[in-house]
N, C-alpha and C positions, 0 to 999 in steps of 0.2 A: 152426760159429762164427757168431754173429749178424752182420748186415750192418755194424753200427757197429764191431764188433771187427775186421772185415776192412778197413774203410776206415781204422781207427786204425793198422793195420799200415803202410798207405801213408804216413800222416802221420808215424809214428815214423821210417820210413826217410828221408823228406824231411828231417826235423830232424837226423838223424845225418849226412846228406850235404849239408846246406844250403849249405856254402861250396864244394862240389865240383860239377863238371858233372853235371847230372841228366837222365836220359832217361826218357821215359814207359814204355819197355819195362822198364827196371830197376825202376822204382817198381811197375809192375804185377806183375812177378815177385816182388817182396818181399811183396806182398799176395796172391799166388797168384790172380790174376785176369787176364783179357784186357785189352788197352788200351781197347777200346770200353766194357767194363764199368767200367773205372777212371774214364773220363770221366763216365759216367752216374751211378754210385754216389757218387763223390766229391762231385759237385755236389748230389745229392739229400740227402746227409747233412750237408754243411758249409755249403751255400748259396754256395759259391765254386767257379768253374772251377779245376781243378787247377793250371794254369799261372799263373792270377791269384794263387792261394794262395802259390805259390813266390815270385813276384815281391814280393808284399806282405811276406812274412816276411823276405826279403832286404833290402828297403827298411827294415823296422823295425829289423833288426840294424844296418844302416848308420847309421840315425838315432841309435841308441844310441851308437855309436862316435864319430860326429861331435860329439855333445853332450858326451861325457864323456872323450874322449881328444884328444890333439893330433896324432894320426896324419894323414899327408897324405891329402887327399881321394881321390887316385887309388889309393893303397894300400888305402883302405877299400873303394872300389868293386870293385876287382879281388879283394880278399880276401873279399868277401861273395858272390862267385860270378858277377859280371857279366863278360861276355866282353870288353868294351871300356870305356874311360873315358867315351866319348860315350854309349854305351848306358846306363851308370849315371846320368849327368847327366840324360838325357832321361826315363828311367824314374822317377828320384827326383822330378823336377819335376812329372811327370804325376800322381804319387800324393800329393804333399804341397803342390803349388802353389808350392814354393820350390826354388831351386837348392841344392846341398849347402852352398855358402858362405853363402848367405842363412840357411839353417836353423841354422847354427852361431851366428848372431847373434840369432836370434829366440827368443821365449819359448814359442812353439808347440811342442808335443810330438806327434810322430807315433808311434803304437804299434799294431801288429797282432800280437797274441799267438798263440802256439801253441794250436791247438784240441785239446781233450781230449774226445772224444765220449763217453767212459765217465763223464764228470761231468754230461752234459746230462740234463735231465729233460723228458719230454713232458707237457704240461699244456694245458688248454683255457682260453683267455681270450677275451673279445670283441676283435674287431679294433681297436676304439678304444683298448684298453689297450696293445696293441703299438705303435700309432702314437703314443700319448701318452707312454709310458715306454719308448722304444727302448733306453735305457741300462740297463735293469734286466733281468737274466736270472735264471732259477731253475736251480740246479745241485745235484747230489748230490756233496758233497765226500767223497772216500774217506778212511778212517782212515789215518794216517801216523805213523810213529815218528820221533823226532828228539831234538835237544838242547834242554833247557829251562833258562830262567833267570828266577827270580822276583825282581823289584825292588820294594822297599818304600820308602815315603816318607811324611812327615807332611803333605804338601800334594799335592793332586791336579793342580794346574796344572803343566804341563811334564813330567809323569811319564813319558809315552811317549818323549819325546826323550831324557831322562836314561837311561832303561832301554836304549834302542837304542845309545847311545854306549858304555855299559859292556859290553853284549852283543857288539857288534862287536869290541871290544878282546879279550874273552875268546875269541871264535871265531878271531880272527887268531892268537892265541898257540897255538892248536891246529893252525895251518897250514891252515885251511879257507878256500876261495875263496868269499867272500860272494856273488859274482855267480852262483855255481852253487847257491845255497840259496834256498829260499822261507822268508821270515820272517813268522810270524803273531804277533799279540798280542791279549790280552784282559784286561779288568779282573777283579780278584780281590777277594773279600770278605776283609778282614784282621781279622775279629772276634777279640778276644783277644790281638792283637799290639800292641806299643807304637806301631808305625807304622800309621796309619789306612788308608792307601791302598796297593794292590798292583797290579802290572802283570806278567802272565805273558807271556814270549816263548818261541817255539818255532821252531827252525830245522830244516827238513826237506829232504831231498834224497838223491840216491844216494850222495853222499860221506860221509853221516853214519852212522857205525858206533859201537858201544859203546866201542872203544879210544880214541875221541876224548874220552871223559869222563875227564879227569885233574885237574879243578879242583873243589874243594868247592862253588864257587858254581854249578856246572853239574850237571844231572841228566838222566837219560833221561826222555822224556815221550812220551805218545801223543796226537796230535791226533785226537779221536774222530770227526770228520767229521759228516755229516748233511745235511739238506736246507736250502739257503740261497738267499735272494734276494740277488743280487750286483750292485753298481754300482761305478763308479770315481770318484775325485776327485783333484784335485791336492794335493800335499803343501805344507806350509809355512804355511798359514793355518788356524788353529784354527776360525775362524768358518766358513770354507768346508766344513771337515769336519763341523762340527755341522749346518750347513744340509743337507748331503747325507744325513746320518743322518735328519734330520727329513723329508727328501724321501721316503726309504724308509718310515719308520714312519708318518708322518702322511698322506702323499698316496697312495703306491702300495699299501701293505698293506690298508687298509680297503676299497679298491675292487677288490682281487684276489680270487681264490678260495682264498686262504691265510689263516692266522692265525699269531700269534707262537708259535714253538716253545719248548721248554724247554732247548735246548742253548745254548752260548755265543754271544754276539755276537763277531765276529772282525774284525780289521783285518790285511790283508796288505800288507806294505811292499815295493813294487817299487823296487829300488835299482839304480843303475848307478855303478860306481866309488866306492862307499861313500856315495853321496848318495841320499836318498829322493826319487824323482821323482814317484811317484804312489802312491795307496793304493787297494786294493780293499776295500770294506766288505761284510761278510757278515752279513746279517740272518737269524737262525734262524727257519725257518717250518715249518709242517706244513699239510696240507690241511685246510680248514675243515670241521668235522664237523656243525655246525648252522647253520641260516639265522637270522640275527638279524632280528627283526620290528620294525616301526615301529608304535607305538601312540599314540593321541590320549588324553592324560591331563589331568585338572584338577589344577593345582599351586597350593598356598597360597603367599602371600608369605613371604619369609624375611628376617629382620633379620640383617645381616652387617656385618663390618668389612672395608672394601675397600682394596686396594692396587693402584693403577693407575699404569702407566708407559707412556711412548710413545717411539718412535724406536729407535735402535740399542741393542742389549743390554737392551731393555725387559723381556724374560722374566727375565733374571738379576737385574735390579734389583728387580722386583716380588717374585720369590721370596725374595730376601735380606731385603727389608723385612718380609715376612710371617713369616719364620722368626724374625727379631729380636723381632717383636711377641709371637709364641708363647712365646719364651724369657723375655721380660720379664714376662709375665703367668703364667708357670708352667704353660703348657698343652702343653708338649712331651710327647707320648705319651698325652695325655688323650683317651680314647675318646668323650667327649661332644662333641668338636669335629667340626664338619662342614666340608668343604672344597669350594669351587666355583672354577671357572676360566672365563674368557671372553677372547676376543681378536677383533681385527678380522677380518671375513670377508666377501668374499674379501680377501686381503692387499692392501693398497694402499701408497702411498708413506708414509703416516702410520700405521705399525704401532702398534697399542695392545694391551696385555696386562694383564689384571686377575686378581688372586687375591682371592677372597672367603672370609672365615672366619666361620662361624656359631658364636658362643660359647654356653656354657650359658645357660639362661633366666635364671638369677639373676645373671649377669654385669652389672656396672654400668660403662659406659664412662667413662674418665677424661676430663678436659677436653682432653687431647692427642688423644684418640680421636674427639672429636665430629665433626671434619671428615671422618673416615673412615666414620662410621656411614651405612649405606645399606640399601636394600631390593631384593631380587630379586623382581620383581613376580609376582603370581600370575596364574592364568588358564589357558587351554588351551595345551598344548604337544604337539608331535610328538616322541615320545621313543623312543630306542633304547638298550638296555643292551649294552655291548660292552667291549672291553679299553681300556686307556689308550694312545691312539695320538698322543702328542705334542700338537701344536696342534689335533688332531681335524679337520683340514681335509677329509680324505677322508670321514670319517663325516658331517660337515655336508653335503658334496656329495651323499651318498646320500639324506639327508633332503630336501634341496631338490629333487633330481630326482624323488623320490616325490611331493612336493607339486605339482610341475608337471604330474604325470600324473593326480592325483586331482581329481574334480569337486567334492568336498565341502569341502576346506580349502585355504587359501592362507596364505602367510607374513604375519606381523604385523610390519611395519616399525617400529612404535612401541615395541616391547619388545626386549630383548637376549636372545640365546641364552646358555646356560651349560651347563657340564658339572659333574655332581655325582659326586665320587669316593667309592666305597663298597667297603670301609671305608677310612678314611684311615690309611695306614701310612707311616712315615718322616717326614722334616721338611718336605719340599716337593716339588713336581712335578719340579723340575730336579735332584734329588739322585741322579743316576745312572740308567742305563738299566734297572736292575732294577725301577724303579717301574712300568714297563709290565707286569711280570709279577704285581705284588703287589696290584693293585686291579682292580675292575671299575668302569666309568664309565657313568653315565646321561647321555646327551647330549640336551638339551632345546631345541627350536626353537619359539618362540612362533608360534601360528597363530590364524587367525580363520575362522569359518564363511563360506563363499562365499554371497553373497546371490542 
């Protein structure tokens, strides 16, 4: 058995006996190794001394009970395996910075999840990437079978919350303990259906077996698994969740050694006492096969209709205005249309976002469009062709880093950068995450020759 499998045996034993007295000798026996080897291998494979791992897992479980039950603090401490009430209070404060009573009143969430070494992926990144994105891990999610529920709606807003409420009700009727299940969700293309939007949920866990399926709304499903970049975010704020997805897609992915995979985007709902406390976001990735090169190209000026918005929700507002314009002029699905995007970089307090549409040559702007008529300036640009990565911030950073190292070219601060989407598929850049798969993007940063 590989070392990771041996250490996983120790982890599994700890989890089974987490609320009971644990001795190193018993843990080592469960993993078929000596105590000295247990110390050494456990730290090497997990990054945590074994006693620290046990303490943090117990504190994490206690924190969950403090937040989502009204059990007495002393009962929680003793129940989670601490030998005395004072030991529990001291250990809890040392790990969280709060006493158990203070934690119950605070918004802060402490979580130290069970480690699964069989999901971990070894990969090489620069130390800077680890330091800059400590919240992003790459794992291999194992295929799992479970109970599925497909929720369909005419509107996308709030579809996840509505789907979860109905799914929870259906699972409880089957007598399943929601706290013992892992709940995953992902968006589904509902082409050909009366409802435009779909959200698929899957509950996986040891308690899920075929006899649980007794409802026509439920079905057996297999979570296919695959390679994922994973990060966490708090639940409750749609804006926070969107920003975290953008953090993965726009910032981390273009700077990593991975590219977007073909499997599903996933969201895992971490719940306690029927409440969603946190989400884990799973970005499908695969190892990058080709190196994307930066070229210096001469670009012609392009006449465009521009839609610029600033401040909060500027991306949504600019996308909406551009789609309305396309529909009003009968250009939805017209392959003659070229689409460009630009936004403030680096992001500052006055975030600005622009959508530029290049109509056919014969198009004559109306009087209402005259104030939107604009030109993307021509000249020399540093260009890279890549996938659609949200706001493209990570791609821009790569180009600017390259410019800082080359003696021949420098950035031209008088002109704006832009991304050109090739081909233009769909209604707008914000219309679902599948957009990232459907187009390639040419990202262009204006440059000048160094004198």
